[in-house]
Backbone bond lengths (Angstrom), bond angles and torsions (degrees), N, CA, C in turn:
res aa  C-N    CA-C-N  psi(-1)  N-CA   C-N-CA  omega(-1)  CA-C   N-CA-C  phi
1 X - - - 1.467 - - 1.525 109.37 -
2 X 1.329 117.47 135.10 1.446 120.92 -179.63 1.518 112.40 -70.04
3 X 1.307 115.66 160.69 1.464 119.57 176.81 1.517 109.40 -64.44
4 X 1.310 116.78 146.05 1.461 119.19 178.39 1.514 110.43 -138.25
5 X 1.296 112.37 158.01 1.466 119.24 -170.11 1.519 110.17 -101.29
6 X 1.299 114.49 146.22 1.460 119.88 179.21 1.526 109.23 -111.43
7 X 1.303 112.53 142.08 1.461 120.53 -179.47 1.530 108.44 -112.42
8 X 1.343 118.74 155.60 1.459 120.51 178.75 1.521 111.06 -139.81
9 X 1.302 115.99 154.44 1.455 120.77 174.71 1.512 108.29 -74.99
10 X 1.323 117.21 131.85 1.454 120.39 -178.10 1.518 110.09 -131.06
11 X 1.321 115.68 131.80 1.443 121.48 169.37 1.506 115.51 66.48
12 X 1.314 115.53 -177.59 1.461 122.85 175.18 1.510 109.05 -92.14
13 X 1.339 116.93 162.23 1.464 121.14 -170.45 1.517 112.52 -55.78
14 X 1.304 117.72 -54.81 1.462 119.16 -177.71 1.521 110.88 -66.94
15 X 1.322 115.75 -39.93 1.449 119.11 -176.79 1.509 113.32 -66.05
16 X 1.336 117.18 -37.91 1.451 118.74 -177.15 1.507 111.83 -66.80
17 X 1.329 116.94 -40.31 1.456 118.78 -176.01 1.519 112.68 -82.21
18 X 1.327 116.61 -22.74 1.457 118.06 -177.15 1.519 111.63 -60.30
19 X 1.321 116.66 -33.38 1.458 119.84 -179.11 1.501 112.80 -106.89
20 X 1.332 117.01 33.22 1.465 121.39 -173.82 1.515 111.32 -53.12
21 X 1.331 116.74 127.88 1.450 121.36 177.70 1.500 109.94 -150.41
22 X 1.316 115.29 -162.18 1.449 119.54 179.09 1.504 111.48 90.21
23 X 1.309 115.80 177.46 1.456 120.99 -179.19 1.506 111.01 82.49
24 X 1.313 115.74 175.54 1.458 120.24 -175.57 1.511 112.46 -68.83
25 X 1.330 116.57 -18.94 1.453 119.27 179.68 1.505 113.51 -96.02
26 X 1.347 116.76 -5.10 1.449 119.85 -179.97 1.508 111.74 56.62
27 X 1.308 117.33 -138.88 1.445 122.12 -177.13 1.499 113.77 -77.07
28 X 1.320 118.55 -3.70 1.450 119.61 173.36 1.508 114.67 88.71
29 X 1.325 118.75 37.06 1.455 120.67 174.13 1.510 109.49 -58.46
30 X 1.327 116.09 154.62 1.465 120.55 -174.70 1.523 111.77 -54.42
31 X 1.352 117.49 -37.22 1.459 120.55 -177.88 1.518 112.11 -67.64
32 X 1.345 117.63 -20.13 1.455 121.99 -177.35 1.525 112.33 -89.78
33 X 1.315 117.75 -6.28 1.459 119.97 -168.85 1.522 113.25 -92.57
34 X 1.303 116.74 41.70 1.455 121.24 174.92 1.506 110.66 -91.55
35 X 1.349 117.10 -175.13 1.460 120.48 -179.73 1.525 111.59 -68.36
36 X 1.318 115.98 148.46 1.455 122.06 175.58 1.520 108.44 -156.57
37 X 1.340 115.63 162.75 1.462 121.20 -177.42 1.518 110.76 -125.19
38 X 1.333 115.15 154.23 1.456 122.37 172.08 1.528 107.95 -131.18
39 X 1.322 116.96 167.37 1.465 122.20 176.30 1.522 108.94 -111.48
40 X 1.334 115.88 139.16 1.460 122.48 -178.72 1.525 108.80 -125.29
41 X 1.360 117.17 130.52 1.460 120.28 176.37 1.521 108.90 -153.65
42 X 1.341 116.45 170.78 1.455 120.28 178.84 1.515 112.13 167.95
43 X 1.354 115.06 -177.00 1.470 122.70 176.51 1.525 112.30 54.71
44 X 1.306 116.73 42.50 1.464 123.73 178.55 1.522 107.71 -168.83
45 X 1.350 119.68 149.50 1.461 128.26 7.55 1.529 112.05 -91.27
46 X 1.322 115.32 137.07 1.460 122.20 175.72 1.530 111.59 -100.10
47 X 1.320 117.95 -21.11 1.460 122.61 -175.10 1.528 109.71 -133.91
48 X 1.345 117.31 163.50 1.471 118.90 175.92 1.525 112.82 -58.40
49 X 1.347 117.28 -37.33 1.459 119.72 178.21 1.515 112.27 -63.16
50 X 1.306 116.59 -40.44 1.463 120.24 177.23 1.521 110.75 -66.07
51 X 1.332 116.13 -38.41 1.470 119.51 179.17 1.519 111.32 -60.94
52 X 1.330 116.79 -35.89 1.463 120.71 177.84 1.531 110.91 -68.32
53 X 1.350 115.99 -33.00 1.467 120.43 -177.40 1.523 112.98 -78.79
54 X 1.334 118.05 -23.59 1.467 120.25 -175.71 1.522 113.00 -58.17
55 X 1.352 120.88 -41.78 1.478 118.72 176.74 1.523 112.95 -58.91
56 X 1.343 117.10 -30.58 1.466 119.09 176.26 1.530 110.01 -66.77
57 X 1.320 116.09 -40.15 1.469 119.78 176.16 1.519 110.07 -60.70
58 X 1.318 116.23 -45.71 1.459 119.90 -179.38 1.523 110.65 -61.49
59 X 1.339 117.60 -40.30 1.465 120.89 177.06 1.530 110.96 -61.09
60 X 1.341 116.79 -42.75 1.465 119.99 178.76 1.525 111.18 -61.51
61 X 1.326 116.15 -45.64 1.464 119.40 -179.05 1.523 110.20 -65.16
62 X 1.329 116.66 -42.17 1.468 119.76 -179.89 1.530 111.95 -61.84
63 X 1.333 116.57 -30.52 1.465 120.75 179.89 1.526 112.45 -84.69
64 X 1.324 117.25 -6.54 1.464 121.36 -176.95 1.521 110.82 -88.92
65 X 1.331 115.64 -178.69 1.460 120.94 178.13 1.524 112.52 -94.82
66 X 1.337 117.58 13.19 1.464 120.35 -177.68 1.520 111.13 -60.34
67 X 1.330 116.32 128.99 1.461 120.83 179.09 1.523 111.44 -70.00
68 X 1.328 116.65 -33.12 1.459 122.76 175.21 1.521 108.16 -162.51
69 X 1.325 115.90 172.77 1.455 122.53 -176.62 1.516 109.67 -123.24
70 X 1.332 116.32 146.24 1.464 122.31 173.56 1.522 108.49 -121.14
71 X 1.340 116.29 123.99 1.462 121.90 171.89 1.511 107.20 -97.05
72 X 1.326 115.86 123.97 1.446 122.18 -165.54 1.530 113.77 -93.51
73 X 1.347 117.43 11.96 1.456 120.82 174.11 1.513 114.58 106.63
74 X 1.327 115.05 166.63 1.459 127.37 -174.29 1.523 110.92 73.88
75 X 1.330 114.32 87.09 1.450 122.24 179.76 1.521 112.51 -77.22
76 X 1.334 115.90 -15.29 1.458 121.07 -178.00 1.529 108.24 -151.25
77 X 1.330 114.96 176.84 1.455 120.35 -176.68 1.503 115.11 -93.89
78 X 1.316 118.35 13.87 1.454 121.53 -178.04 1.516 109.96 112.31
79 X 1.329 115.71 -175.19 1.454 119.61 -176.86 1.513 111.07 91.08
80 X 1.324 116.83 -156.50 1.453 120.60 -176.77 1.528 111.06 -67.91
81 X 1.320 114.50 139.34 1.467 121.02 -179.48 1.528 108.91 -99.16
82 X 1.324 115.93 63.23 1.458 119.97 -176.76 1.527 111.05 -77.16
83 X 1.323 115.00 161.47 1.463 120.48 -173.78 1.526 112.78 -56.48
84 X 1.330 116.51 -30.23 1.458 120.08 -175.34 1.523 113.32 -63.41
85 X 1.334 117.75 -27.01 1.467 117.36 -178.60 1.526 110.73 -65.28
86 X 1.332 116.74 -31.26 1.463 119.86 179.43 1.526 110.74 -78.87
87 X 1.338 117.30 -45.06 1.467 119.56 -178.11 1.522 111.20 -67.43
88 X 1.342 117.01 -37.22 1.465 118.87 175.96 1.529 110.55 -63.93
89 X 1.325 117.09 -39.08 1.466 120.69 179.50 1.521 111.07 -64.53
90 X 1.328 117.43 -37.31 1.464 119.40 178.69 1.521 110.52 -57.72
91 X 1.322 115.80 -43.41 1.463 118.86 -179.00 1.524 111.43 -66.24
92 X 1.336 117.36 -41.20 1.470 119.90 176.68 1.519 110.41 -60.45
93 X 1.307 116.08 -46.92 1.460 120.05 -176.09 1.526 111.97 -64.36
94 X 1.324 116.85 -34.35 1.460 119.60 -179.96 1.519 112.68 -78.16
95 X 1.341 117.20 -1.89 1.464 120.68 174.37 1.522 112.23 -78.84
96 X 1.316 117.59 -11.97 1.459 121.03 177.71 1.531 109.28 -76.64
97 X 1.314 115.72 136.18 1.461 120.00 179.91 1.522 110.23 -69.04
98 X 1.320 116.24 -42.48 1.466 121.26 -179.29 1.530 109.93 -99.01
99 X 1.332 118.05 173.09 1.464 120.00 -174.07 1.530 113.29 -57.49
100 X 1.331 115.49 145.26 1.455 123.82 179.76 1.530 107.77 -129.93
101 X 1.345 116.43 115.23 1.462 122.67 -177.89 1.529 108.57 -104.30
102 X 1.317 116.35 140.71 1.472 122.42 -174.70 1.520 110.42 -125.25
103 X 1.346 116.28 135.25 1.458 121.60 169.90 1.524 108.05 -124.28
104 X 1.346 119.55 137.39 1.470 121.35 -168.17 1.531 114.28 -72.10
105 X 1.337 113.96 155.36 1.454 122.37 175.01 1.511 111.99 -115.68
106 X 1.331 116.71 176.30 1.466 120.96 -176.82 1.525 112.60 -69.87
107 X 1.333 117.97 -30.09 1.459 119.47 -174.55 1.521 113.85 -73.83
108 X 1.332 117.80 -8.31 1.458 118.92 176.59 1.526 113.48 -108.55
109 X 1.342 117.21 0.78 1.467 116.59 171.35 1.529 113.01 -158.51
110 X 1.311 120.08 -52.49 1.461 121.27 -173.54 1.521 112.48 -55.94
111 X 1.335 117.48 -42.12 1.460 121.85 -172.45 1.521 113.74 -95.20
112 X 1.329 117.72 10.01 1.459 119.61 -176.19 1.527 112.57 -69.61
113 X 1.327 118.44 -14.84 1.472 121.06 178.35 1.522 111.68 -62.81
114 X 1.334 117.34 -25.18 1.465 120.82 -179.55 1.527 110.73 -61.26
115 X 1.327 117.29 -32.68 1.460 121.79 178.68 1.526 111.64 -100.66
116 X 1.342 116.17 26.57 1.464 123.23 175.69 1.525 112.93 62.98
117 X 1.333 116.92 29.86 1.456 121.41 173.55 1.526 108.42 -110.46
118 X 1.309 115.64 152.22 1.462 121.52 -175.37 1.530 109.82 -85.18
119 X 1.338 118.67 113.22 1.465 120.09 -179.25 1.531 113.70 -58.12
120 X 1.321 117.39 -35.45 1.458 119.52 -178.25 1.527 110.28 -69.00
121 X 1.331 116.26 -39.83 1.471 119.27 175.27 1.518 110.73 -65.74
122 X 1.332 117.72 -39.92 1.464 121.00 179.24 1.529 111.18 -65.57
123 X 1.337 117.16 -37.01 1.464 120.37 177.07 1.520 110.28 -65.15
124 X 1.318 116.92 -41.40 1.467 120.15 178.06 1.525 110.57 -62.70
125 X 1.333 116.78 -41.81 1.467 120.11 178.31 1.520 110.64 -65.93
126 X 1.323 117.08 -41.82 1.463 121.44 178.67 1.523 110.25 -59.45
127 X 1.326 116.91 -42.87 1.467 119.84 179.61 1.524 111.10 -62.33
128 X 1.336 116.48 -43.49 1.467 119.43 -179.74 1.523 111.67 -66.40
129 X 1.320 115.82 -36.33 1.457 120.65 -173.00 1.517 112.91 -83.72
130 X 1.326 117.13 -40.11 1.462 121.51 -171.13 1.524 113.83 -102.49
131 X 1.336 118.03 -18.21 1.471 119.95 -172.68 1.525 113.31 -133.81
132 X 1.333 119.75 39.52 1.459 117.07 -175.55 1.528 116.00 -81.23
133 X 1.335 120.23 -12.43 1.471 120.58 174.41 1.522 110.35 -136.94
134 X 1.311 115.31 179.00 1.468 120.73 -174.65 1.525 112.56 -90.88
135 X 1.333 117.91 26.07 1.456 121.86 178.98 1.520 109.60 -113.27
136 X 1.321 116.27 139.51 1.455 121.09 176.55 1.520 110.38 -72.49
137 X 1.306 116.12 176.63 1.448 121.96 168.16 1.531 108.83 -79.35
138 X 1.339 115.98 174.21 1.454 122.02 177.98 1.517 112.01 108.07
139 X 1.335 115.48 158.36 1.460 119.98 177.17 1.535 110.70 -66.46
140 X 1.319 116.43 -39.38 1.457 121.56 164.77 1.530 106.35 -97.25
141 X 1.301 117.12 143.10 1.464 119.35 -175.42 1.520 111.58 -119.84
142 X 1.305 113.19 162.36 1.452 123.50 179.51 1.517 107.58 -117.93
143 X 1.316 117.28 134.33 1.459 120.78 174.34 1.520 108.82 -88.66
144 X 1.314 116.43 129.08 1.456 121.24 -179.30 1.521 109.67 -120.57
145 X 1.311 115.42 163.95 1.457 121.78 168.49 1.526 107.02 -97.35
146 X 1.321 117.36 140.11 1.451 121.86 -177.48 1.521 110.97 -119.41
147 X 1.321 115.15 150.62 1.460 120.53 -179.89 1.523 109.94 -82.12
148 X 1.310 118.77 126.72 1.463 120.18 176.62 1.524 111.36 -54.22
149 X 1.309 115.95 135.23 1.465 126.00 -178.38 1.526 113.40 76.25
150 X 1.316 117.10 -16.25 1.473 121.55 -179.85 1.531 108.52 -132.64
151 X 1.330 117.71 68.71 1.468 119.89 -171.20 1.514 114.08 -65.99
152 X 1.337 117.92 -16.10 1.464 119.84 176.60 1.524 111.86 -71.84
153 X 1.330 117.58 -17.58 1.458 121.89 175.62 1.522 108.77 -85.27
154 X 1.321 115.86 116.37 1.466 121.28 -173.06 1.517 110.64 -123.83
155 X 1.328 115.29 163.22 1.455 121.32 176.72 1.521 109.13 -150.27
156 X 1.307 116.09 142.39 1.466 121.42 178.15 1.526 108.11 -161.70
157 X 1.334 116.60 169.48 1.449 121.09 174.95 1.517 109.70 -119.47
158 X 1.320 116.08 148.59 1.460 122.58 172.25 1.513 107.67 -142.52
159 X 1.334 116.77 126.79 1.460 122.10 -178.19 1.533 110.82 52.36
160 X 1.323 115.73 34.78 1.459 121.11 178.83 1.508 114.81 83.69
161 X 1.336 118.67 -13.14 1.464 122.36 -178.34 1.526 109.32 -81.43
162 X 1.320 115.98 136.04 1.464 121.58 178.86 1.529 109.97 -86.60
163 X 1.339 116.86 121.92 1.459 123.16 175.69 1.523 109.42 -108.56
164 X 1.337 116.34 144.12 1.459 121.26 177.16 1.520 108.67 -147.57
165 X 1.343 116.99 135.76 1.450 121.32 172.84 1.520 109.32 -107.48
166 X 1.336 115.25 145.79 1.455 121.96 179.94 1.524 109.13 -130.63
167 X 1.323 117.07 137.07 1.455 121.58 176.20 1.527 108.44 -79.80
168 X 1.326 115.22 87.91 1.469 122.61 -179.85 1.526 106.57 -129.30
169 X 1.338 118.40 90.54 1.456 121.07 -175.86 1.522 112.55 -89.11
170 X 1.321 114.08 168.23 1.458 120.01 174.56 1.521 111.66 -65.93
171 X 1.325 115.73 -168.90 1.468 121.58 -174.02 1.522 111.20 59.23
172 X 1.336 113.98 47.60 1.472 122.49 175.19 1.516 112.57 58.83
173 X 1.331 117.36 32.23 1.470 122.51 175.77 1.530 112.20 62.33
174 X 1.341 117.59 24.75 1.470 123.77 -178.76 1.528 112.51 70.91
175 X 1.309 117.69 15.16 1.472 122.33 179.09 1.524 109.99 -81.07
176 X 1.328 116.41 133.18 1.463 122.86 176.54 1.522 107.24 -125.39
177 X 1.317 115.78 105.42 1.464 120.23 -174.08 1.523 111.69 -62.87
178 X 1.341 118.17 -39.19 1.464 122.13 -178.35 1.527 109.07 -129.73
179 X 1.329 117.52 93.88 1.466 119.71 -178.28 1.526 114.11 -62.52
180 X 1.332 117.62 -18.38 1.463 120.17 -179.75 1.520 112.92 -86.78
181 X 1.321 117.26 -6.65 1.465 120.59 179.20 1.527 109.19 -83.85
182 X 1.329 116.49 132.06 1.454 121.06 -179.32 1.525 111.17 -65.46
183 X 1.320 115.14 149.87 1.458 122.39 177.37 1.520 109.64 -116.27
184 X 1.311 115.98 156.02 1.455 121.51 175.06 1.529 110.54 -95.18
185 X 1.317 115.35 153.66 1.473 122.47 171.64 1.520 113.74 60.15
186 X 1.330 116.95 34.44 1.457 121.18 176.02 1.520 109.07 -153.82
187 X 1.326 117.76 141.67 1.464 119.85 177.84 1.522 114.36 -84.94
188 X 1.323 118.22 -4.09 1.462 118.32 -174.97 1.524 110.84 -72.30
189 X 1.323 115.64 152.62 1.456 122.14 -179.27 1.509 112.16 -117.58
190 X 1.339 117.31 -167.25 1.472 121.04 -175.65 1.524 114.01 -58.20
191 X 1.336 117.74 -38.93 1.466 119.55 -179.07 1.519 111.14 -61.85
192 X 1.327 115.93 -46.01 1.463 120.45 178.99 1.524 111.33 -66.45
193 X 1.317 116.68 -36.45 1.472 118.86 179.66 1.528 111.38 -69.08
194 X 1.335 116.75 -36.92 1.468 118.55 176.55 1.526 110.77 -65.89
195 X 1.317 116.57 -38.34 1.467 119.34 177.08 1.524 110.84 -64.16
196 X 1.337 116.70 -38.90 1.465 120.42 178.14 1.522 110.82 -63.61
197 X 1.320 116.84 -42.27 1.461 119.61 -179.36 1.529 111.36 -65.91
198 X 1.330 116.77 -39.33 1.465 119.60 177.09 1.520 110.62 -63.43
199 X 1.343 116.51 -40.27 1.469 120.15 177.04 1.515 110.45 -61.42
200 X 1.334 116.88 -45.27 1.465 121.06 179.84 1.526 111.01 -57.80
201 X 1.310 116.74 -49.06 1.469 119.58 -175.22 1.530 111.72 -62.08
202 X 1.325 116.42 -42.11 1.471 119.29 179.90 1.525 110.84 -67.03
203 X 1.324 116.84 -45.29 1.470 119.94 -178.28 1.523 111.48 -69.42
204 X 1.329 117.71 -38.22 1.461 119.77 177.73 1.525 111.03 -59.85
205 X 1.330 116.64 -42.34 1.465 119.06 177.50 1.523 110.65 -64.97
206 X 1.338 116.35 -41.11 1.470 119.84 178.30 1.523 111.11 -63.38
207 X 1.331 117.30 -40.63 1.466 120.74 177.66 1.517 111.01 -60.05
208 X 1.320 115.82 -44.19 1.469 118.58 -178.59 1.529 111.66 -68.90
209 X 1.321 116.26 -35.77 1.471 119.49 175.14 1.532 110.57 -63.09
210 X 1.329 116.03 -44.36 1.468 120.43 -178.54 1.531 110.80 -66.20
211 X 1.328 116.18 -39.15 1.465 120.31 176.49 1.524 110.16 -61.42
212 X 1.321 116.89 -44.75 1.469 120.46 179.99 1.520 110.65 -61.64
213 X 1.334 117.35 -43.32 1.454 120.03 179.66 1.526 111.49 -64.01
214 X 1.335 116.93 -35.76 1.463 119.73 178.26 1.526 111.02 -64.98
215 X 1.316 116.85 -44.31 1.467 119.66 177.96 1.529 110.85 -66.21
216 X 1.320 117.16 -37.00 1.469 119.53 177.31 1.520 110.48 -63.63
217 X 1.336 116.66 -41.50 1.463 120.11 178.07 1.522 111.06 -65.18
218 X 1.343 116.81 -39.97 1.463 120.87 179.04 1.521 111.17 -63.74
219 X 1.311 116.47 -41.10 1.464 120.45 178.37 1.520 110.75 -65.13
220 X 1.330 116.23 -44.11 1.468 120.27 -178.60 1.521 111.99 -64.17
221 X 1.343 117.27 -35.77 1.464 120.80 -176.61 1.525 112.81 -88.20
222 X 1.339 117.28 -8.15 1.452 119.97 -175.09 1.517 112.72 71.99
223 X 1.324 117.19 28.67 1.465 121.73 -178.84 1.525 110.45 -58.45
224 X 1.342 117.34 141.72 1.461 119.60 179.79 1.519 113.49 -75.72
225 X 1.345 117.42 -13.71 1.459 119.90 -177.04 1.519 109.59 -166.84
226 X 1.335 114.31 163.75 1.465 122.51 171.74 1.518 107.57 -122.75
227 X 1.348 116.70 134.24 1.460 122.39 177.16 1.519 108.15 -117.69
228 X 1.337 115.93 123.33 1.462 123.21 -177.73 1.521 108.23 -110.97
229 X 1.334 117.73 124.21 1.461 121.81 178.89 1.522 109.60 -115.50
230 X 1.327 116.50 128.37 1.458 122.38 177.36 1.521 108.19 -151.57
231 X 1.325 117.98 162.29 1.454 119.10 -175.51 1.525 113.04 -79.08
232 X 1.310 117.90 -45.34 1.463 121.41 -165.52 1.522 113.92 -70.37
233 X 1.320 114.67 141.03 1.459 120.75 160.78 1.518 105.80 -79.59
234 X 1.312 117.29 110.07 1.462 122.18 -175.20 1.525 112.89 -78.88
235 X 1.327 116.93 9.76 1.468 122.44 178.34 1.533 110.62 52.30
236 X 1.334 114.54 57.78 1.461 121.80 -178.24 1.521 112.19 -55.02
237 X 1.330 117.32 -32.49 1.463 121.44 -171.49 1.525 113.65 -77.12
238 X 1.332 118.58 -13.42 1.466 120.57 -179.34 1.521 109.02 -81.22
239 X 1.340 118.35 123.59 1.467 120.48 -176.24 1.522 112.61 -68.34
240 X 1.314 115.29 161.23 1.465 121.54 -174.93 1.521 112.22 -55.85
241 X 1.317 117.87 -39.60 1.465 121.33 -175.34 1.524 112.90 -67.17
242 X 1.313 118.13 -20.82 1.466 121.67 -174.85 1.523 113.79 -106.26
243 X 1.306 118.47 -2.22 1.456 120.23 -168.37 1.534 112.81 -73.73
244 X 1.328 118.29 -34.40 1.468 119.95 177.58 1.523 109.94 -67.09
245 X 1.330 116.87 -47.00 1.467 120.85 -178.28 1.518 111.61 -62.18
246 X 1.330 117.01 -33.91 1.465 120.50 -179.40 1.530 112.79 -91.62
247 X 1.315 116.17 5.82 1.462 123.13 174.28 1.525 112.29 57.66
248 X 1.302 115.26 46.84 1.463 120.72 172.71 1.535 110.68 -125.02
249 X 1.329 116.30 13.48 1.461 121.14 -176.66 1.518 112.83 -73.80
250 X 1.341 117.79 -11.69 1.461 119.03 176.57 1.516 112.73 -62.33
251 X 1.323 116.74 -23.22 1.463 121.04 179.32 1.530 113.06 -86.18
252 X 1.327 117.20 -10.60 1.461 119.94 -170.36 1.524 114.80 -60.79
253 X 1.346 119.62 -45.20 1.468 117.69 179.00 1.528 112.68 -59.03
254 X 1.326 116.70 -39.50 1.467 119.78 179.58 1.520 111.02 -68.54
255 X 1.337 117.35 -43.15 1.467 119.60 179.46 1.526 111.04 -62.69
256 X 1.323 116.56 -38.26 1.465 119.90 177.08 1.521 110.53 -63.83
257 X 1.332 115.88 -44.45 1.472 119.72 178.21 1.518 111.15 -63.42
258 X 1.326 116.85 -41.23 1.462 120.40 179.94 1.525 110.73 -63.21
259 X 1.329 116.91 -43.49 1.464 120.17 178.68 1.527 111.01 -61.42
260 X 1.322 116.37 -42.13 1.464 120.66 179.59 1.526 111.43 -64.86
261 X 1.332 116.43 -47.32 1.462 120.57 -178.35 1.524 111.17 -65.65
262 X 1.326 117.14 -43.84 1.459 120.65 -177.34 1.522 111.40 -66.38
263 X 1.324 116.32 -40.18 1.466 120.02 178.81 1.519 110.93 -62.47
264 X 1.318 116.25 -43.70 1.465 119.89 179.55 1.527 111.51 -68.93
265 X 1.305 117.23 -35.84 1.468 121.79 -178.97 1.525 111.40 -66.92
266 X 1.330 116.32 -41.17 1.477 122.98 172.75 1.529 113.51 61.12
267 X 1.324 117.05 25.53 1.460 123.38 172.39 1.528 107.37 -130.00
268 X 1.324 117.79 174.17 1.462 118.29 -178.32 1.528 113.61 -59.24
269 X 1.329 115.05 137.39 1.462 123.86 173.74 1.528 106.60 -127.71
270 X 1.321 117.10 133.24 1.462 121.88 -178.42 1.516 108.20 -122.36
271 X 1.331 116.95 127.63 1.457 122.53 175.91 1.523 108.37 -106.89
272 X 1.333 116.48 120.98 1.457 122.90 177.43 1.528 108.41 -105.24
273 X 1.327 117.44 130.07 1.464 118.99 178.99 1.509 110.76 -154.53
274 X 1.332 115.66 176.32 1.454 123.78 176.11 1.514 109.34 -130.22
275 X 1.343 116.16 -134.30 1.462 123.72 169.26 1.521 114.73 87.50
276 X 1.331 119.17 -44.01 1.466 120.93 -178.69 1.522 112.89 -93.39
277 X 1.332 116.60 -6.55 1.469 122.99 170.89 1.523 113.46 66.78
278 X 1.310 117.49 33.33 1.466 119.34 176.72 1.525 108.91 -141.07
279 X 1.308 114.94 134.85 1.460 119.42 177.38 1.521 109.79 -73.35
280 X 1.320 116.32 131.71 1.470 121.08 175.32 1.521 109.44 -163.61
281 X 1.328 114.08 156.25 1.455 121.19 173.36 1.518 108.00 -141.18
282 X 1.335 116.35 130.10 1.467 121.18 -176.64 1.528 109.45 -163.41
283 X 1.314 116.77 -171.33 1.471 122.11 178.51 1.527 108.38 -128.07
284 X 1.353 118.66 75.39 1.462 120.57 -169.56 1.519 116.08 -91.99
285 X 1.332 119.02 -8.48 1.458 119.82 -170.90 1.526 111.81 -71.39
286 X 1.329 114.72 132.40 1.465 121.23 170.93 1.523 108.03 -124.07
287 X 1.307 114.60 153.08 1.462 120.08 173.62 1.523 106.99 -75.31
288 X 1.335 117.37 114.96 1.462 120.25 -175.63 1.522 112.27 -63.00
289 X 1.321 117.05 -25.66 1.465 119.98 -179.51 1.519 112.22 -76.20
290 X 1.336 117.81 -34.86 1.465 121.34 -174.53 1.522 113.49 -111.83
291 X 1.331 116.74 -19.30 1.458 120.30 -175.49 1.511 113.61 78.82
292 X 1.323 117.93 3.97 1.455 121.00 -178.80 1.525 110.72 -83.30
293 X 1.336 117.90 139.63 1.472 120.33 176.40 1.522 111.24 -68.19
294 X 1.310 115.31 145.42 1.465 121.72 175.97 1.527 105.43 -105.13
295 X 1.302 116.00 92.91 1.464 121.66 -164.64 1.520 114.55 -76.98
296 X 1.323 118.80 -12.60 1.467 119.63 178.96 1.526 112.42 -89.46
297 X 1.341 117.50 6.87 1.465 122.04 178.53 1.530 109.84 -106.47
298 X 1.326 116.44 119.19 1.458 122.99 176.68 1.520 109.44 -105.98
299 X 1.323 116.70 132.60 1.463 121.89 176.08 1.533 109.43 -103.19
300 X 1.341 116.25 132.36 1.458 121.87 172.22 1.519 107.78 -125.45
301 X 1.326 116.13 120.28 1.463 121.19 175.79 1.514 108.94 -109.78
302 X 1.335 115.67 139.20 1.451 121.01 179.89 1.528 111.09 -92.70
303 X 1.323 115.61 174.39 1.458 122.17 177.50 1.528 110.91 -65.46
304 X 1.331 115.45 166.61 1.453 122.39 171.22 1.508 109.34 -155.64
305 X 1.316 116.05 169.41 1.457 122.36 -178.34 1.543 111.72 -47.17
306 X 1.340 118.00 135.77 1.461 128.79 12.11 1.531 114.54 -87.81
307 X 1.336 117.93 1.59 1.460 120.54 177.73 1.521 109.64 -87.08
308 X 1.308 116.23 130.36 1.462 121.30 170.51 1.522 106.18 -100.72
309 X 1.310 116.19 120.01 1.453 119.27 -177.82 1.506 111.47 -167.23
310 X 1.305 115.86 174.97 1.456 121.73 179.33 1.516 108.80 -145.14
311 X 1.305 115.65 165.28 1.461 122.06 -178.59 1.525 108.87 -123.81
312 X 1.304 115.12 126.62 1.472 120.86 172.49 1.518 107.03 -85.54
313 X 1.315 115.98 112.50 1.458 122.31 -178.30 1.520 108.09 -104.57
314 X 1.324 116.68 121.57 1.461 121.75 -177.16 1.524 109.72 -110.85
315 X 1.319 115.21 131.59 1.457 122.41 177.82 1.524 108.48 -111.05
316 X 1.305 116.49 127.34 1.465 121.39 -178.38 1.521 109.03 -137.77
317 X 1.334 117.86 100.72 1.467 120.55 -178.94 1.525 113.52 -58.15
318 X 1.342 118.12 -22.86 1.466 120.59 -179.93 1.519 112.63 -83.19
319 X 1.333 117.72 -11.43 1.464 121.31 -178.58 1.521 110.96 -85.07
320 X 1.328 118.78 141.91 1.473 120.64 177.77 1.525 112.54 -60.44
321 X 1.320 118.26 -31.03 1.462 121.21 -179.79 1.524 112.92 -91.71
322 X 1.325 117.79 -12.80 1.461 127.00 179.46 1.520 112.89 66.50
323 X 1.351 118.96 -45.65 1.455 120.95 -172.73 1.524 110.59 -124.15
324 X 1.331 116.18 143.59 1.461 121.38 173.51 1.517 108.34 -140.10
325 X 1.343 116.56 159.39 1.456 121.50 -175.27 1.516 110.21 -132.58
326 X 1.324 115.30 141.95 1.466 121.89 -179.19 1.525 108.15 -133.28
327 X 1.345 119.18 108.96 1.460 121.52 -176.10 1.522 112.76 -78.49
328 X 1.341 115.43 146.16 1.458 122.36 177.04 1.526 108.07 -136.05
329 X 1.310 118.19 115.18 1.451 121.22 176.01 1.531 109.83 -96.26
330 X 1.326 115.57 158.36 1.459 122.44 -177.73 1.524 107.38 -120.93
331 X 1.333 117.50 131.60 1.457 121.04 178.89 1.526 109.93 -72.19
332 X 1.331 116.40 133.50 1.454 122.23 176.84 1.520 108.57 -91.81
333 X 1.325 116.09 128.97 1.453 119.62 179.44 1.521 112.26 107.64
């Protein structure tokens, strides 16, 4: 088994982010605030063929100029959430020469109820296994700040840019509007659904608190941008009136908070995510309360199964667009 890094909870929420540092850009001195690139990937491997292709992806990233890599969640394609999916992922992640940061997806905890496993227990195990210290994965590591009680939520700076990860998985962020309503294709009952809803509400509030602290730190440091990484496609394009019926309203409090923070920040904000398995870059965020577009927020989604690929994301404070994306697919077989 390859060496793996342990992460730890450090400090109180406000205190940890107030001194945000680390990463290739350190504290963000003016001389460090030039252009730089990172690698973004996720939602793979789902099949044995994809698993064979992943080392090729890692080789491509290792040969690139990426300062670090972000894995956007989904360690597997569904099914049983056995311990091996986490330990196998640790070894993959430590194959990267430079730091590799991970934020969880639905297939490693939220959806484990389908195979009669407890998502809350799986999340607790994932936290112990994947996030026990403040060091990233990779042969070279990155020191991050972690949110107390939610160690998977991390924050750091690189080249002066504020980065933050949020545990926001697919499947409506684990939100269950009516715990007494029966579900299909799952053995869980009302008790388990009520526990899931309580977990969602607590974590959603923690996510929004962590997001606010990241923007506060960015404002205090004069950061040129904020980059938010999370797994879920929050279905930005679905209007407010339709979101409950389409069961995507679990993301609404976070999207509202993001719109508020980004509008006040008034500098570039980049949201990195996966979940829908298609590469794209656009500006889809609207303020759900007003319907107005939030034009300083750019969304970049990476590939997902059946495509194995990654995106080279370049940040350039001197560029009018600040961010650009370059897709790289990997041949399977």
